[in-house]
N, C-alpha and C positions, 0 to 999 in steps of 0.2 A: 448547242447539244452536251458540251463538256459541263456547263453550268447545272443543266437538268440532270446528268448523270451524277454530279457530285450531290446535288440535293437529294436525289433517290437514295444514294449510297448512306448519306447521313440518316434520312429517315429510317432505312432498314437497320442502321446500327442502334438508333433510338428503339425502334420496335423490338429488336432481339435483347437488348438490355432490359427492356420491360418485362418481356416473356420470361426471361432468366430470372429476375426478380420475383415474379408471380409464383414461378415454380419451386423456387428456393425455400428450403435446401433439398436438394435429391441424394446427398450423400453425407456421411458423418462429418461433424465439425470439429477442428481441433482447438482446444482452448490451452494456449501456452501460459504456464506459470513459471515465473523467474526464480523460484526459490524451491528448495528440495521438499520432497514428499513429507507430510507431518508437519509442516511449518504453518503459520496463520493463513497464509495466501492459500496454500493447498486446502486447509480445512474449510476456508470461506468457498472455494471453487466446488468442492465436493458436497457443500450444503445446498447449492441451488441448480448446478448443472444436471442433475437427474430429470427433475421437473422441468427444466427449460428444454432440454431434449425430448421429453415427452410432448410438450406443447408445439414444438417445431416439427416432430415426426422424424427426427434423426438424432442418433446418440451424439453426445458431446464427449469427446475423448480429452483427457486431461493429460497434456505432456509437460513434464517438469523438465526445465532447462535452466538450473542454477549456473551462476559462474559471471564473473567480470562485472560485480555490483549489479546485478540485473541487465547488463547492457548484451550479454550473449542472446538473451530470449528477445529483448527489444529488436535488435538488430535481424534476428532471424524473422520475426513478423514483419518488420519493414521491408524486407526483401521477399517476402512472400506474394504470391499471386492474389490481387485484390478482387476475390471473388466471393469473400463472406465465409470460406471454409478455414481460415486460420485466424484466430482472434487472439488477443493479448490481455489477460488479467494484469493490469499494471498497478503498482504502488505509486501513485501520482508524485508524491514527495520525493522519494527515490529518484525517479527519472528526472524530476525538476532540478534536484541537487547535482545529478550527474552532468547536466547540461554545462555548470560551472566548473564541478570538480574535476572533470576529465578534460585536458586539453584538446584531444581530439576523440570524436565519435563518429563512427560508420553510419549514423543516420541523425535525422534532425526530430527532435521532439514533436515540434510544432507541424513540419511540413510532410513529414512521413508516415502519419497515422490518420486515420479518420475516426473521430470520437464516436462512441456508440452510447454509452451511460455510465453514470457513477452508480456504483453496487453497493458499498459499505463503507463504514469508518470504524477505526478501533483506536483507542488511546494506549498509552503505555503506562507500565506501573514500575514506579521507583520502588524496588525491593530491597530488603536486606537480610542477611543471614541471622537467624535468632540470637547467635552468639554476639552480634555486634552490640556495641555500648550505646545504642539509641534505638528507640522505637517509633519515633515521629519526626517529621520534617523539621520542627523547631529543635528538637534534641539533635538530629544531624548536623544542623547548622551550628548549634553551639559547640558541638564536639569538633566539627571540622575546622572552626576559627581558633579553637584552644589548641588544636594540634595540627598545624599546618602540614600538608604533604603527607599525611598519615592515613587518609582515607582515599579509597580508589572506587570508580564505577566502571563496570563492564558494559561495553556495547557490541553489536554485530559488526562494527568495523568502522574505521576512520572514515569520516565525511557521510555517515549514514544518518537517518533521521534521529535515531537512537543516540549515536555520538553528539550531534548537534543540539539534541534535546538536553544532554547533560550539561555542554557548555552554556547553553541559555539559562539553565538552573544556576550555574556558577555565577554567571553575570548578575542575575537578579538577587541572588541570595548573598552575593559577595563572599562567596567560598572558592577554594582552590582543590576541590576534590579532583584527584587524578583521574584520566581517562585511559583504561587498558582495552584496546581494541582485540576483537576476537573475529574469527572467519565464520560469522554467522551467529546468530542470537542463541541457538542451541547451545554451543560451548561456554558461552557467557553464563547461561542459565546453569549450567552444570558446575561452574566454579563458584557462583554465589552460593549455590546449594552445598557444595563441599567446603565453603568458607576459605577458598583461596582468595577470593575478593569480598569486601564487605557488602558492596551494594552492586545493582546493576540496573540498567533501564532495558525494560523487555516488553514485548507485546503483551496486552492484557490477556488475551486468549490463551497464550502459552504459561503465563505465570499463574493465573487464577487457581488452578487446581492445586498448585503448591501452597499457595496462600491458605486455601480453605482446608488443607491437611496440616497446616502448621508448621510447614517445612522452609516457609519464608514470611517474612514480616512485611506487611505492605505500608511503606510510608506515605505514598502518595499516588495518585492517578493524575494523568497528565491533560484531561480534558478539562474544559472550562467549568463544567458542572459533574457533580457525581455521576456516576455510570449507573444506569437502571439494573445492569446485572451485577453490579457490587455497590449499593448504596451505602455500605458501612465504611467504605474507604474514602477518606477525605480527597478533595481535589487539591493539588498543589496551589491552585489559584486561591485558595481560601486563605493561604499565607502571602501568596505573590500574585495581585490581582490579575496581571497581564500575562501571566505563564500559560501557555498553551501548545501542546504539541499533538497531533493527531495523525494517524495513518490513514490515507484516504484511498480506496481502490476503485478502479473503474475499468471498464472493458472499452478497448480500442481495436481497430481492424487496420489492414494496411491502407496507406493513401490511395484514393481513386475507386474505392469498394463503391459500387453503386448505390445511390441514395436510396432507392426503393429497399434495398437489401439492409441498409443501416437502418432505415425506419422500421423494417419488419423486427430485426432484431431488438431494437429499442422497445418497440411495443409489447413484444413476448417477454423481454427482461423485466419489464416493469411490472407486467402482470404476475410473473412468478414471485419477484422480490416483496410484492405487497400481498402474496398469498398469507393469510394468519398463519397457517401450519409453518410454512417455510420461514417467516419471519421470526415466529417464536423460537425456532429451532437455530436459527443463525444468531439471534439474540443472545441464546442462552450459551453460546460460545464466546460472548464478550464482545460481539460486533454489534453495530447499529445500522440499520438498513438507510441508504440515503440513495435517491434515484434522480434522474435528470433527463433532459432532452441532450441531444447530441452537441447542439450549439452552446447550452449551458457547461458540458464538460469542457468543450474547446475553450472558453472563456476562463474555465477554473484552471485548466492546464497552464495557460498563459500567466494567469496571476500568481501561480505557484512558482515559476520560474523567475518572474521578478522578485517574489519575496525572499527565496532561498539563496540568489546569487550574492547579495552583499553579506549574509550570514556566513556562507561557505568562504568566501574571500577573507573576511575578518577572523575566521578560525584557522587560516593557515592549514587547513586539512589538504592531504594529498592522498590518491588512490594507493592501495596496498598493492 
């Protein structure tokens, strides 16, 4: 009798989960963005969530939770109820770096999240103030080598993809451009615009308007190929073939979110992101749409943790 009762209980739980997934969603969904409003992650989120909410039949509410190098938002989502109503717009490289950068995290990137789908990628722009005595990558390298420790680059903070991208450039170009960490990409951008620092590595979506207005000089873009949104800007890989740094965005949910809910989110998200109008709008902001299955995203996250671990250790970076 006990075995029969247990079997019936398991069937009931499975049935309830299926019904819940079929009716999902029945209330608004929160999308947690780990950076401040107006930044690249926020711009990206606001580009596709209205249509996604429309397709799902419930609004997507964006909640910005900046702090602790995106760990505040990650921890919040990891500890949320796994019902599909709290999602996380993750910058995969940042979270993968944090796995090595921080000695202790209150979540595990691999175990505490259910992958939904890749969303988009964007490159970085290596930009300079117009008053700097160089306008191209070769000119920067020549000047930096002739003037050791006199050129600096700003980033959004120690251990971030922007910082490590600069260190990767130093390694491949044989330069010693000094790193100046900021508490976010916005203040770094402000200081390179004001001439307090000569160069900065910043997200393409944030920097592109200043490049097009002539307020910043684009030295190079960090994708392997030139960006369709700015084909006039050379890729740094044209000078250093192995150089590549991309910011990849994805949506994940708390671990143990029902598979049927994950599959529904994945299907609707892929439909929205491949909508020509949405795609064109997001591309115009400096992003490129990238979609995936949940399992493909899971494999990618694992590969990024493996990729960044030795680079973080070699850089000697520590959390601020």
